C-alpha positions in Angstrom: -70.4 121.5 68.5 -70.0 117.9 69.6 -72.1 114.2 70.7 -69.8 111.7 72.4 -71.5 108.5 72.2 -70.1 104.9 72.3 -71.8 101.4 71.9 -71.1 98.5 73.8 -72.1 95.5 75.8 -71.2 94.0 79.1 -68.8 91.9 80.2 -65.6 91.7 78.0 -62.4 92.7 78.4 -59.2 94.4 77.1 -57.2 92.7 74.4 -54.0 92.8 75.8 -54.6 93.2 79.4 -53.3 96.9 79.8 -54.0 99.9 78.2 -49.5 100.1 77.8 -50.4 96.6 75.5 -53.0 97.9 73.9 -51.3 101.4 72.9 -48.3 98.8 72.2 -49.7 96.6 69.7 -51.7 99.3 68.1 -48.7 101.8 67.5 -45.5 99.5 66.7 -45.7 100.1 63.0 -47.3 101.7 60.2 -47.9 98.8 58.1 -49.2 96.2 60.8 -49.4 92.0 59.3 -50.2 91.7 55.9 -53.7 90.6 55.4 -53.8 86.6 54.2 -57.1 87.4 52.0 -59.2 90.2 50.7 -60.8 92.0 52.9 -64.6 91.7 53.2 -67.9 93.4 55.7 -68.9 91.1 58.0 -72.5 89.8 58.9 -74.7 92.8 59.6 -72.2 95.6 57.4 -73.0 94.3 54.1 -73.9 97.0 51.4 -77.7 95.7 51.7 -77.8 95.7 55.8 -75.9 99.4 55.6 -79.0 100.4 53.2 -82.1 99.2 54.9 -80.3 100.7 58.4 -79.6 104.1 56.5 -83.1 104.2 55.0 -84.2 103.3 58.7 -82.5 105.9 59.9 -83.4 108.8 58.1 -86.8 107.5 58.6 -87.1 108.0 62.2 -83.9 110.7 62.7 -86.1 112.9 60.1 -82.3 113.1 58.4 -81.9 114.3 55.1 -79.2 113.1 53.9 -76.0 110.8 54.7 -72.8 109.4 54.0 -71.1 106.3 54.9 -67.4 104.6 54.3 -65.7 101.2 55.3 -62.2 101.0 55.3 -59.9 97.9 56.3 -56.0 96.8 55.8 -56.0 99.6 53.4 -58.9 99.1 51.8 -61.6 101.3 51.0 -64.7 98.1 51.6 -67.6 100.4 51.5 -68.1 104.2 50.3 -72.1 105.5 49.6 -74.3 107.9 49.7 -78.0 108.3 50.9 -81.4 110.7 50.4 -80.5 113.9 49.4 -77.9 116.8 49.7 -80.6 119.4 50.4 -83.7 119.0 51.6 -85.5 121.1 49.1 -83.4 119.8 46.2 -83.6 116.5 44.8 -80.3 116.1 44.1 -79.3 112.7 45.6 -76.3 112.2 47.6 -73.3 110.5 47.2 -69.7 109.4 48.5 -68.4 112.6 46.7 -71.3 115.1 48.7 -69.4 117.2 50.8 -70.7 117.4 54.3 -69.0 119.6 57.0 -67.5 117.7 59.8 -67.2 120.4 62.8 -64.7 118.8 65.2 -63.0 116.0 63.0 -61.2 119.5 61.6 -59.5 119.2 65.2 -57.0 115.9 63.6 -56.3 117.4 60.4 -54.8 120.4 62.7 -53.1 118.4 64.7 -51.7 116.7 61.6 -50.7 120.1 59.7 -48.5 120.5 63.2 -46.9 117.0 63.0 -45.4 117.5 59.7 -44.3 121.2 61.2 -42.5 119.1 64.3 -41.4 116.4 61.6 -39.2 119.3 59.7 -37.9 120.6 63.2 -40.1 123.7 63.2 -41.7 122.9 66.0 -41.8 120.9 69.1 -45.1 119.7 71.0 -43.7 121.0 74.3 -42.7 124.3 73.1 -43.9 127.6 74.8 -47.0 129.4 73.2 -45.7 132.4 74.3 -42.3 132.1 72.5 -44.5 131.5 69.6 -47.2 134.2 69.5 -45.9 136.6 71.8 -49.2 138.9 72.2 -50.9 135.4 73.4 -52.4 135.8 76.9 -54.8 133.9 79.5 -56.2 134.5 82.4 -53.5 133.6 84.5 -50.2 134.4 84.4 -49.3 131.3 85.3 -50.8 129.2 83.1 -49.8 132.0 80.2 -46.1 131.5 80.6 -46.1 127.8 80.9 -48.8 126.6 78.2 -47.3 124.5 75.6 -48.4 123.8 72.0 -49.1 120.1 73.5 -51.4 121.4 76.2 -53.9 123.8 73.4 -54.3 119.9 71.4 -55.2 118.6 74.7 -58.2 120.1 76.8 -56.0 120.5 80.2 -55.8 124.2 80.1 -58.2 124.6 83.7 -61.3 126.6 80.9 -64.6 125.5 81.1 -66.1 123.1 78.6 -66.6 125.5 75.3 -65.5 128.1 77.3 -65.5 130.9 75.1 -67.7 129.0 72.3 -70.2 132.0 72.3 -67.8 134.2 70.4 -68.4 130.9 67.0 -71.8 130.1 68.2 -74.3 131.0 66.5 -72.5 132.8 63.8 -70.8 135.8 64.8 -68.0 138.4 62.7 -66.0 138.2 65.3 -62.5 137.4 64.0 -59.9 135.2 65.3 -57.8 137.7 66.3 -60.2 138.4 68.4 -61.1 135.7 69.6 -57.4 134.7 70.3 -57.2 138.4 72.3 -60.5 137.9 74.5 -59.2 134.4 76.1 -57.5 136.9 78.9 -60.9 137.6 80.2 -62.5 133.9 80.3 -61.9 132.8 84.0 -60.4 129.1 84.3 -63.0 126.9 85.7 -60.3 124.0 87.0 -56.3 124.9 87.9 -53.7 123.5 85.0 -53.5 120.7 83.5 -55.6 118.9 86.3 -58.7 118.0 84.4 -60.5 117.9 81.5 -62.9 120.5 79.5 -63.4 120.4 75.8 -62.6 123.4 73.9 -62.8 125.2 70.6 -60.8 128.5 71.1 -57.6 126.4 72.1 -57.6 124.6 68.6 -57.7 128.2 67.2 -54.8 129.9 68.6 -52.9 125.8 67.9 -54.1 126.8 63.6 -52.8 130.5 64.1 -48.8 128.5 64.5 -48.6 127.3 60.8 -49.0 130.7 59.5 -46.6 131.9 62.2 -44.4 129.3 60.8 -44.4 128.8 57.7 -46.2 132.4 56.3 -49.3 129.7 55.2 -52.3 130.7 55.9 -54.0 127.3 58.1 -56.4 127.2 55.4 -53.9 127.0 53.0 -51.7 124.7 54.3 -54.0 122.2 55.1 -55.7 122.6 51.5 -52.4 121.6 49.6 -50.4 119.7 51.7 -53.0 117.5 53.3 -56.3 117.1 51.6 -55.0 117.5 47.7 -52.1 115.1 49.1 -54.8 112.7 49.3 -56.8 113.2 46.6 -60.1 113.7 48.4 -62.0 116.5 46.8 -62.3 117.4 50.3 -62.0 121.7 51.2 -60.3 123.1 54.2 -63.0 125.6 54.5 -66.6 126.4 53.3 -65.5 129.3 50.9 -63.0 126.7 49.1 -65.7 124.3 47.9 -65.5 127.2 45.2 -67.6 125.9 41.8 -68.3 122.3 43.6 -72.0 122.3 43.6 -71.9 118.6 45.1 -72.1 120.0 48.5 -74.9 119.2 51.7 -77.0 121.7 53.3 -77.2 122.2 57.0 -80.9 121.2 58.3 -82.2 121.2 62.1 -86.1 120.2 63.5 -87.7 123.4 64.4 -91.0 122.8 66.3 -91.3 119.3 65.1 -90.4 119.8 61.9 -87.0 119.6 59.2 -86.1 123.0 57.7 -83.1 124.1 56.0 -81.6 126.2 57.6 -78.1 128.7 56.0 -74.8 127.7 56.6 -71.8 128.9 59.4 -70.1 131.2 56.9 -67.6 132.2 59.7 -64.5 130.9 59.0 -62.9 132.4 62.5 -62.9 129.3 63.6 -61.8 127.2 60.3 -58.7 124.7 62.7 -61.0 124.2 65.2 -64.2 122.9 62.8 -64.3 124.2 59.2 -63.4 121.1 57.0 -65.9 120.2 54.4 -64.9 116.9 53.3 -67.1 113.0 51.8 -67.1 109.8 52.3 -64.2 108.9 49.6 -62.1 111.9 51.3 -63.0 110.3 54.8 -62.3 106.9 53.5 -58.4 108.3 52.3 -58.0 109.8 55.8 -59.0 106.7 58.1 -56.6 104.7 55.7 -53.9 107.3 56.3 -54.2 107.1 60.1 -54.5 103.8 60.5 -50.8 103.2 58.3 -49.2 105.1 60.2 -49.4 108.3 57.5 -48.3 106.4 55.2 -50.0 107.2 51.9 -51.0 105.0 49.3 -47.7 105.7 47.3 -45.4 104.9 50.3 -44.4 108.5 51.1 -45.3 110.0 54.1 -47.6 112.3 55.8 -46.3 112.8 58.8 -43.8 110.0 60.7 -44.7 107.4 63.1 -43.4 108.8 65.5 -45.6 112.2 65.2 -48.3 109.4 64.4 -48.0 107.5 67.8 -48.0 110.7 69.5 -51.4 111.5 68.5 -52.6 108.6 69.8 -50.7 108.4 73.2 -53.2 109.0 76.2 -52.4 113.2 77.1 -55.6 114.1 79.4 -58.0 111.5 81.9 -61.8 111.8 80.1 -64.3 111.2 82.9 -66.3 108.1 81.7 -69.8 108.1 82.0 -72.0 105.1 82.1 -75.0 104.9 79.8 -77.1 102.9 77.7 -75.2 103.5 74.6 -71.4 103.2 76.5 -72.2 100.6 79.7 -69.2 98.8 79.3 -66.6 101.5 78.8 -63.8 101.5 80.9 -61.1 103.9 80.3 -61.2 107.4 77.6 -58.4 109.4 77.1 -57.4 112.3 74.6 -54.3 112.5 72.7 -53.9 114.7 70.2 -56.7 115.1 68.1 -58.3 112.5 68.9 -59.8 110.3 71.3 -58.8 107.0 72.7 -60.8 104.5 74.6 -61.7 100.9 74.8 -65.3 99.7 73.0 -65.8 96.1 73.3 -63.2 95.0 74.7 -61.0 96.5 71.5 -58.9 99.8 71.0 -61.0 102.4 69.3 -59.4 106.3 68.4 -62.4 108.4 67.5 -64.0 111.7 67.1 -67.7 113.6 66.6 -67.3 116.8 64.9 -71.1 118.7 64.9 -72.1 122.4 63.1 -75.6 123.9 63.3 -77.1 121.3 60.9 -74.5 118.7 60.5 -72.5 115.6 62.0 -69.7 113.4 61.7 -68.4 110.3 63.2 -64.7 108.3 62.7 -63.8 105.7 64.7 -60.6 103.6 64.1 -59.8 100.5 65.3 -56.3 99.9 65.0 -56.6 96.3 66.2 -58.6 94.9 63.6 -57.2 97.7 60.9 -60.7 98.9 60.6 -62.4 102.4 59.8 -65.8 103.8 60.2 -67.1 107.1 59.0 -70.8 108.0 59.4 -71.6 111.7 57.6 -75.1 113.6 58.1 -76.4 116.6 56.9 -78.8 117.4 59.8 -77.4 117.5 63.7 -78.6 114.3 65.2 -76.3 112.9 67.0 -78.4 109.0 67.1 -78.8 108.5 64.0 -74.7 109.2 62.9 -74.5 107.1 66.2 -76.7 104.1 65.2 -75.4 103.8 62.4 -71.6 103.6 64.2 -72.5 101.5 66.8 -74.1 99.2 64.4 -71.3 98.0 61.6 -68.6 98.6 65.0 -70.5 95.7 66.4 -70.7 93.9 63.2 -66.7 94.1 62.7 -66.3 93.1 66.6 -68.6 90.5 65.9 -71.1 91.1 68.7 -74.8 90.3 69.1 -76.8 92.7 67.1 -78.0 95.2 69.2 -81.7 97.4 67.5 -79.3 100.9 68.1 -81.9 103.1 66.6 -84.6 101.7 68.6 -82.5 102.7 72.0 -80.7 105.7 70.6 -84.9 106.8 69.5 -85.7 106.0 73.3 -82.8 107.9 74.4 -83.4 110.8 71.8 -87.6 111.2 73.3 -86.0 111.6 76.6 -84.2 114.2 76.1 -87.0 116.3 74.5 -89.1 115.1 77.6 -86.3 117.0 79.6 -86.0 120.1 77.1 -90.2 120.4 77.3 -90.2 119.5 81.2 -87.9 122.7 81.3 -90.1 124.9 79.4 -92.5 123.5 81.3 -91.4 124.5 85.0 -90.1 128.0 83.4 -94.0 128.9 82.1 -95.5 127.3 85.4 -92.5 129.9 87.3 -93.7 132.6 85.4 -97.7 131.9 86.3 -96.5 131.1 89.9 -95.0 134.4 90.2 -98.0 136.1 88.1 -94.7 137.3 85.4 -94.1 140.2 87.8 -90.7 141.8 88.0 -89.4 143.8 90.8 -88.6 146.8 89.1 -90.2 148.9 86.7 -89.6 147.3 83.1 -87.8 150.9 81.8 -85.3 150.3 85.0 -83.7 147.3 83.2 -83.2 148.5 79.7 -79.8 150.2 78.6 -76.6 148.8 77.4 -75.1 145.9 78.3 -70.8 144.9 78.5 -69.1 141.7 79.2 -65.4 141.7 78.8 -65.1 138.7 76.2 -68.3 138.4 74.5 -69.1 142.4 73.9 -72.3 144.5 74.1 -75.8 143.2 74.6 -79.1 145.6 74.7 -81.5 145.4 76.5 -85.4 147.7 74.8 -88.0 148.4 76.2 -90.9 147.6 73.2 -94.6 148.4 74.1 -95.2 146.6 76.8 -92.0 144.0 77.2 -88.7 143.8 77.1 -86.7 142.5 74.2 -82.7 141.3 74.6 -80.3 141.9 71.4 -76.9 140.1 71.4 -73.9 142.2 69.4 -71.8 140.1 66.4 -74.3 137.9 65.6 -78.3 138.5 64.2 -79.2 135.3 65.7 -79.3 136.2 69.5 -81.9 138.3 69.9 -85.8 137.5 71.5 -88.1 138.8 74.0 -87.2 138.6 77.7 -90.8 137.0 80.2 -90.4 138.0 83.7 -90.6 134.7 85.6 -89.4 136.5 89.6 -87.8 139.3 90.8 -85.1 140.5 88.7 -84.9 136.6 86.8 -86.4 136.5 82.9 -86.4 134.0 80.9 -85.1 134.5 76.9 -86.7 133.1 74.0 -84.2 133.3 71.0 -86.5 134.2 67.7 -84.6 131.9 66.3 -85.8 128.6 67.5 -83.0 126.1 65.7 -80.6 127.1 68.0 -82.5 125.6 70.7 -80.9 127.4 73.7 -83.1 129.9 75.2 -81.4 130.9 78.3 -82.1 132.3 82.5 -81.4 135.9 82.5 -80.6 137.4 86.5 -80.3 141.2 86.4 -78.5 142.1 89.4 -78.6 145.4 91.9 -76.2 147.6 93.4 -76.1 149.2 96.8 -78.6 151.7 95.5 -81.2 149.2 93.9 -80.6 150.6 90.7 -79.5 147.5 87.9 -75.9 147.4 87.4 -75.5 143.6 85.2 -76.9 140.5 84.8 -75.6 136.7 84.2 -77.2 134.2 82.3 -77.3 130.5 82.5 -79.0 128.0 80.0 -82.5 127.1 80.7 -83.1 123.8 80.0 -79.9 121.1 81.0 -79.8 119.4 76.8 -78.8 123.2 75.4 -75.6 122.8 73.8 -72.5 123.0 75.8 -71.0 125.3 73.3 -74.1 128.7 74.5 -71.7 129.2 77.3 -74.6 131.5 78.9 -72.8 131.2 82.3 -69.4 132.2 81.6 -70.5 135.1 81.3 -70.8 138.4 83.3 -72.5 141.6 81.9 -72.1 145.3 83.6 -74.9 148.2 83.0 -72.8 151.0 81.0 -75.7 152.8 79.9 -79.0 152.9 80.7 -81.9 153.6 78.0 -84.8 152.5 76.7 
């Protein structure tokens, strides 16, 4: 689950004139130019400025805890935690507190594969089926032609977040089942023609590591990357062990902040499982800005591999908004977004899990990296901190990003509430009467990739219950005809949906499709990709 937000002001041009020039400057060597003086924090990003901003962000966006790190010219200029690890406990968050970094894990998976490329055990353009013979996608042509590079660059033809309902909310799908079920997901576009962010193919990419090395993704990333960085970070929540300095996830439910249980699944580890802290992410940012070189002069991966990570692979559409009005280009490389920001090159990624979000931005020309970690799934909170700090380093006039993003969040809430009101209005207008007796809808339904759901008649209403997870069950409200709204019991999901039952020529219910109720629903709830067939009747 990812939130991509950028900030800039109008009227600046790309340094160097063209993307090619910018990339050539940024990637020429791992050492960059040696600073003539010790690096320092600019006005607007002084420790007292960050302290004040953090307090305001926490209060405005109901964030229990967060950490911030800043690096420049290979030095850690700032690393600090704020607030608490968990709402119900007094333990303070600090620079060693572990947060789930979500999809910022993807760059670590790319780094692991880069090490294998350096060793000659893998090539970016190897065919996936040559490495994993059982791998299949819906289209035989795409199955045959898909390369390792394609796994990492969001251009396979799968739709946005396709198949994520096997991952979120927490389920018991195994990694092997997820990879097998890819064959049932129809493409949303032609191969290599369109950007659409996905998580599942990074799971496939992670499986290349044990196939080639005999070592699990988790063990490889832990021992060969995280431990070498000396971060204290863990490849997955299960590896945090006896470390109790771990932040708990939080969400806002019906206007109130609540702590929720962390996701215990390990199936999506290569796409989003790493637990890291401000100090660890600072070391990671310095490694990236140094082209793969560690502080002792050794290399984790070569400058050639690093250049490939930051080379555009897929064009990403640029959307104009209040927070990125002047971004003129955006691309996806290998595990990183590459774009312009206030006239400078930015290499960036965000990450999101239920109750956690993270944000990493690297400015190669300025030799600057900024990291924001929070234990509340507020994209506005992390963006307000990130954009304020980047503006300071790029000497932009200060903007009140807290106010801007608060207003934008309020608009999103208004849209979600309007969708709910529209649904309620539709129910009232239609009288909330279904075409058929409720018993006609009850039964077992099956989707090829997501599995079974059950529609049960309980008293005078219907309930929808998904298999493989405890979080997706709720009452069905008749809207009109064969269309119902499902309200999940777990209100933290913020993902109520529409259910459209279909009938056959005999008038009997034969299946159902779904769609998000609100336009603000996270893309990982890909209800639109489901096509359930009724396999058994029952009450």
